[in-house]
C-alpha positions as CSV (number, residue, x, y, z in Angstrom):
1,M,5.7,-36.4,-85.6
2,S,3.6,-34.7,-83.0
3,S,1.3,-31.8,-82.7
4,P,1.9,-28.7,-80.6
5,T,-0.1,-30.3,-77.9
6,G,1.2,-33.8,-78.0
7,P,1.9,-36.8,-80.3
8,A,-0.4,-37.2,-83.3
9,S,-2.6,-40.2,-83.1
10,G,-1.5,-43.2,-85.1
11,L,2.1,-42.0,-85.4
12,P,5.2,-43.3,-83.6
13,V,6.1,-41.7,-80.4
14,R,9.7,-40.9,-79.7
15,M,10.7,-42.7,-76.5
16,P,13.7,-42.2,-74.3
17,R,16.6,-44.6,-75.0
18,P,16.7,-47.6,-72.7
19,R,19.3,-47.4,-69.9
20,Q,22.5,-49.0,-70.9
21,P,24.0,-51.5,-68.5
22,G,27.6,-51.4,-67.2
23,R,30.2,-49.0,-65.9
24,H,30.1,-46.8,-69.0
25,R,26.4,-46.3,-69.4
26,R,25.1,-42.9,-70.3
27,P,23.8,-40.7,-67.5
28,E,20.1,-41.0,-66.9
29,P,18.2,-38.3,-68.8
30,L,16.6,-35.6,-66.7
31,A,12.9,-35.1,-66.7
32,A,11.4,-31.6,-66.9
33,P,10.9,-30.2,-63.4
34,E,7.3,-30.0,-62.3
35,G,5.8,-26.6,-63.1
36,A,8.7,-25.7,-65.4
37,P,8.1,-23.0,-68.0
38,A,7.0,-24.0,-71.5
39,L,9.5,-24.2,-74.3
40,V,8.0,-22.1,-77.1
41,L,9.7,-22.6,-80.5
42,A,9.5,-19.3,-82.3
43,V,9.1,-20.1,-86.0
44,P,9.9,-17.3,-88.5
45,G,8.8,-16.9,-92.1
46,T,5.5,-17.6,-93.9
47,P,3.7,-20.5,-92.2
48,S,2.7,-23.5,-94.3
49,A,1.9,-27.2,-93.8
50,A,5.5,-28.0,-94.5
51,V,6.8,-25.4,-92.0
52,R,4.5,-26.8,-89.4
53,G,5.7,-30.3,-90.1
54,L,9.3,-29.2,-89.7
55,A,8.6,-27.3,-86.4
56,E,6.6,-30.3,-85.0
57,E,9.6,-32.6,-85.8
58,V,12.0,-30.3,-84.0
59,V,9.7,-30.1,-81.0
60,S,9.3,-33.9,-81.0
61,I,13.1,-34.3,-80.9
62,A,13.3,-31.9,-77.9
63,R,10.5,-33.8,-76.1
64,S,12.3,-37.1,-76.6
65,E,15.4,-35.7,-75.0
66,L,13.6,-34.3,-71.9
67,P,10.5,-36.3,-70.8
68,G,7.7,-34.2,-69.5
69,L,8.7,-31.2,-71.5
70,D,5.9,-28.7,-72.2
71,A,6.9,-27.7,-75.8
72,R,4.8,-25.5,-78.0
73,I,5.1,-23.7,-81.4
74,G,4.4,-20.1,-82.0
75,Y,4.6,-18.5,-85.5
76,V,6.1,-15.1,-85.9
77,D,3.8,-14.4,-88.8
78,G,1.0,-16.6,-87.7
79,D,-2.7,-16.0,-88.2
80,D,-4.1,-17.2,-84.9
81,T,-6.3,-19.7,-86.6
82,E,-4.4,-22.5,-88.3
83,F,-1.0,-21.1,-87.2
84,P,-1.1,-19.6,-83.7
85,T,1.0,-16.5,-83.3
86,L,3.9,-16.4,-80.8
87,R,2.0,-13.7,-78.8
88,A,-1.1,-15.9,-78.6
89,V,0.8,-19.0,-77.6
90,L,2.6,-17.1,-74.8
91,A,-0.7,-15.7,-73.5
92,H,-2.3,-19.1,-73.6
93,A,0.6,-20.6,-71.6
94,A,0.2,-17.9,-69.0
95,D,-3.6,-18.4,-68.7
96,E,-3.1,-22.2,-68.3
97,R,-0.6,-21.7,-65.5
98,T,-2.9,-19.3,-63.6
99,T,-5.8,-21.7,-64.1
100,R,-3.9,-24.7,-62.7
101,Y,-2.9,-22.7,-59.6
102,E,-6.5,-21.5,-59.0
103,Q,-7.9,-25.0,-59.5
104,A,-5.4,-26.4,-57.0
105,L,-6.4,-23.8,-54.4
106,A,-10.1,-24.5,-55.0
107,A,-9.5,-28.2,-54.5
108,G,-7.8,-27.4,-51.2
109,V,-4.4,-28.5,-52.5
110,E,-1.4,-26.7,-51.1
111,A,0.1,-25.0,-54.1
112,K,3.0,-22.6,-54.6
113,A,2.1,-19.4,-56.4
114,P,3.5,-19.3,-59.9
115,E,6.7,-17.4,-60.2
116,G,9.5,-17.0,-62.8
117,P,9.0,-17.1,-66.5
118,V,5.9,-18.6,-68.1
119,A,7.9,-19.7,-71.1
120,V,11.4,-19.8,-72.6
121,V,11.2,-18.8,-76.2
122,V,13.8,-20.4,-78.5
123,P,14.2,-18.8,-82.0
124,L,14.2,-21.4,-84.8
125,L,17.2,-19.7,-86.3
126,A,20.7,-21.0,-87.0
127,G,22.2,-17.6,-86.9
128,P,21.4,-14.0,-85.8
129,D,18.8,-12.1,-87.8
130,S,18.1,-8.7,-86.2
131,A,14.9,-8.1,-88.0
132,L,13.4,-11.5,-87.1
133,L,14.6,-11.3,-83.5
134,R,13.1,-7.8,-83.2
135,Q,9.7,-9.3,-84.2
136,M,10.1,-12.0,-81.6
137,R,11.0,-9.5,-78.9
138,Q,8.0,-7.4,-79.9
139,A,5.7,-10.4,-79.6
140,L,7.0,-11.1,-76.1
141,M,6.3,-7.5,-75.1
142,D,2.8,-7.5,-76.7
143,S,1.9,-10.7,-74.9
144,R,2.6,-9.0,-71.5
145,V,3.8,-12.4,-70.3
146,A,6.9,-13.1,-68.3
147,A,9.0,-14.9,-70.9
148,E,12.6,-15.2,-71.8
149,L,14.1,-15.1,-75.3
150,T,17.2,-17.2,-75.8
151,D,20.0,-16.8,-78.3
152,V,19.8,-18.4,-81.7
153,L,21.0,-22.0,-82.2
154,G,24.4,-21.4,-83.7
155,P,27.3,-21.3,-84.0
156,H,27.8,-24.9,-82.9
157,P,29.7,-28.0,-83.9
158,L,26.4,-29.9,-84.3
159,L,25.4,-27.4,-87.1
160,A,28.7,-28.1,-88.9
161,E,27.8,-31.8,-88.7
162,A,24.3,-31.1,-90.0
163,L,25.8,-29.0,-93.0
164,H,28.2,-31.9,-93.7
165,V,25.3,-34.4,-93.8
166,R,23.2,-32.2,-96.1
167,L,26.1,-31.7,-98.5
168,S,26.8,-35.5,-98.5
169,E,23.1,-36.2,-99.1
170,A,23.3,-34.0,-102.2
171,G,26.4,-35.8,-103.4
172,L,28.5,-32.6,-102.8
173,A,30.7,-34.0,-100.0
174,R,32.1,-37.2,-98.9
175,A,30.1,-38.8,-96.1
176,D,33.1,-39.5,-93.9
177,R,36.4,-37.8,-93.3
178,A,38.4,-41.0,-93.7
179,R,38.0,-40.7,-97.5
180,L,37.2,-44.4,-97.6
181,F,35.3,-43.8,-100.9
182,T,35.1,-41.0,-103.4
183,V,32.3,-38.8,-104.6
184,A,32.8,-37.7,-108.2
185,T,30.7,-34.5,-107.6
186,A,32.3,-33.6,-104.3
187,A,32.9,-29.8,-104.0
188,D,36.3,-28.3,-103.5
189,G,34.9,-25.1,-102.1
190,I,31.8,-24.3,-100.1
191,V,29.7,-21.1,-100.1
192,L,28.0,-21.0,-96.7
193,A,24.8,-19.0,-97.3
194,S,23.2,-17.1,-94.4
195,V,20.5,-14.5,-93.9
196,G,20.6,-11.6,-91.5
197,G,23.2,-9.4,-92.9
198,E,26.9,-8.9,-91.9
199,E,26.3,-10.1,-88.3
200,A,24.9,-13.4,-89.6
201,V,27.8,-13.8,-92.1
202,Q,30.3,-13.4,-89.2
203,A,28.5,-15.9,-87.0
204,A,28.1,-18.4,-89.9
205,G,31.9,-18.0,-90.5
206,I,32.5,-19.7,-87.1
207,T,30.5,-22.7,-88.1
208,G,32.1,-22.5,-91.5
209,M,35.6,-23.0,-89.9
210,L,34.3,-26.2,-88.2
211,L,32.8,-27.4,-91.5
212,A,36.1,-26.7,-93.3
213,A,37.9,-28.8,-90.8
214,R,35.5,-31.7,-91.4
215,L,35.7,-31.5,-95.2
216,A,39.3,-30.3,-95.7
217,V,38.1,-27.8,-98.3
218,P,37.8,-24.0,-98.0
219,V,34.4,-22.6,-96.7
220,M,33.4,-19.0,-96.9
221,A,30.2,-17.4,-95.6
222,A,28.0,-15.1,-97.6
223,A,24.6,-13.4,-97.3
224,L,21.7,-14.5,-99.3
225,D,19.9,-11.2,-98.4
226,Q,22.7,-9.0,-99.7
227,E,22.9,-8.4,-103.4
228,G,26.1,-9.7,-104.9
229,S,27.4,-11.4,-101.7
230,I,27.1,-15.0,-102.9
231,M,28.6,-14.2,-106.3
232,S,31.5,-12.3,-104.7
233,V,32.4,-15.1,-102.4
234,A,32.1,-17.7,-105.2
235,E,34.6,-15.6,-107.2
236,Q,37.0,-15.4,-104.3
237,L,36.9,-19.2,-103.9
238,R,37.5,-19.7,-107.6
239,S,40.4,-17.2,-107.6
240,S,42.0,-19.2,-104.8
241,G,41.9,-22.4,-106.8
242,S,38.5,-24.0,-106.1
243,Q,36.9,-25.3,-109.3
244,Q,33.8,-27.1,-108.2
245,L,31.7,-25.1,-105.7
246,A,28.7,-26.0,-103.7
247,L,26.2,-23.8,-101.8
248,A,25.3,-24.9,-98.3
249,P,22.4,-23.0,-96.8
250,Y,23.1,-22.1,-93.1
251,L,19.4,-22.0,-92.5
252,I,16.8,-24.1,-90.9
253,G,14.4,-23.4,-93.8
254,P,11.3,-21.3,-92.9
255,E,13.2,-18.1,-92.5
256,I,13.6,-17.5,-96.2
257,D,11.9,-18.3,-99.5
258,A,13.5,-21.5,-100.8
259,T,13.6,-20.1,-104.4
260,L,16.3,-17.6,-103.2
261,I,18.6,-20.5,-102.5
262,E,18.0,-21.9,-106.0
263,E,18.5,-18.5,-107.6
264,A,21.7,-17.8,-105.7
265,A,23.2,-21.2,-106.6
266,K,22.3,-20.7,-110.3
267,E,23.9,-17.2,-110.2
268,A,27.1,-18.6,-108.6
269,G,27.1,-21.5,-111.1
270,C,27.1,-24.2,-108.5
271,S,24.9,-26.9,-106.9
272,A,23.1,-26.4,-103.6
273,A,22.4,-28.7,-100.7
274,E,19.1,-28.7,-98.8
275,A,18.5,-26.4,-95.8
276,L,19.2,-27.9,-92.3
277,G,15.5,-28.6,-91.7
278,P,14.6,-30.9,-88.8
279,Y,18.0,-32.5,-88.5
280,P,18.2,-34.0,-85.0
281,A,20.9,-31.5,-83.9
282,V,18.3,-28.7,-84.4
283,G,16.0,-30.2,-81.8
284,K,18.8,-30.9,-79.4
285,L,20.2,-27.4,-79.7
286,A,16.7,-25.9,-79.1
287,L,16.4,-28.0,-76.0
288,A,19.9,-27.0,-74.9
289,K,19.0,-23.3,-75.1
290,Y,15.9,-24.0,-73.0
291,T,17.6,-26.0,-70.3
292,S,20.6,-23.6,-70.1
293,A,18.1,-20.7,-69.5
294,L,16.6,-22.7,-66.6
295,G,19.9,-23.9,-65.2
296,I,18.9,-27.6,-65.6
297,T,21.2,-28.5,-68.5
298,P,21.8,-32.3,-68.3
299,Q,24.7,-32.2,-70.7
300,Q,25.6,-30.0,-73.7
301,P,25.0,-31.8,-77.0
302,Q,28.2,-32.8,-78.6
303,G,29.2,-33.2,-82.3
304,A,29.5,-36.7,-83.6
305,A,32.9,-38.1,-83.4
306,H,34.7,-38.7,-86.7
């Protein structure tokens, strides 16, 4: 795990994978272009040590995929002491870029004046949440910094993969589609829980279709932040023949109080998997949003083959 400014001392550093020999070796990873904007991960929700650890792991994954990446963390509800606000992180990145340019000129080095965005801000959100995205856009405006806000991470096949893994970890789904072994507690219907209202439910439904294809069981999306939505979807699944339901949070984690997931699962009478958290796909998708914004995408992350 690393800090917002670099790897923490004494902890392992993620290194790029060694080059594979032969005709079918993977393409060489790109390095971040010199002077490229910072990737600023916009973290929603109430900051805590656990949230910081999750965000740092996501940033560490992104750095390992693109050597030389300047990746930082800004908290939507930060305090500018222990948890720097998104606005402050953007302003600091802008100040650093200006200082580097002025120092180069003072040293007599020929330097190009900074241009383009100072940062690309990537929301740490699986799906759209208009209220949280509005807060992020406001922070960008308040910072008076040239920065670009990307789309949220989903929908994407990698998030369906992550949901499958979280369900299998909780004993609620088979770990592989070949059905080589059975899980006695495997669910025969999945409630995919999102936050962000109806727009988020519709977006989650796309990833839900991908998850349904992986599990060969029905998957329906519902809203954790709409009263009765989870229960209504659970009843629909049961009326269509599902007997053993599971709740799969279509969330990274920080964007909602974890107790709401537990309460919703209890109300629907089913077990729940963990939120997506720092699953490797989350870091890869955050980086893909950044590189796409800059037009330097080495290759789009693909779902694992099954």
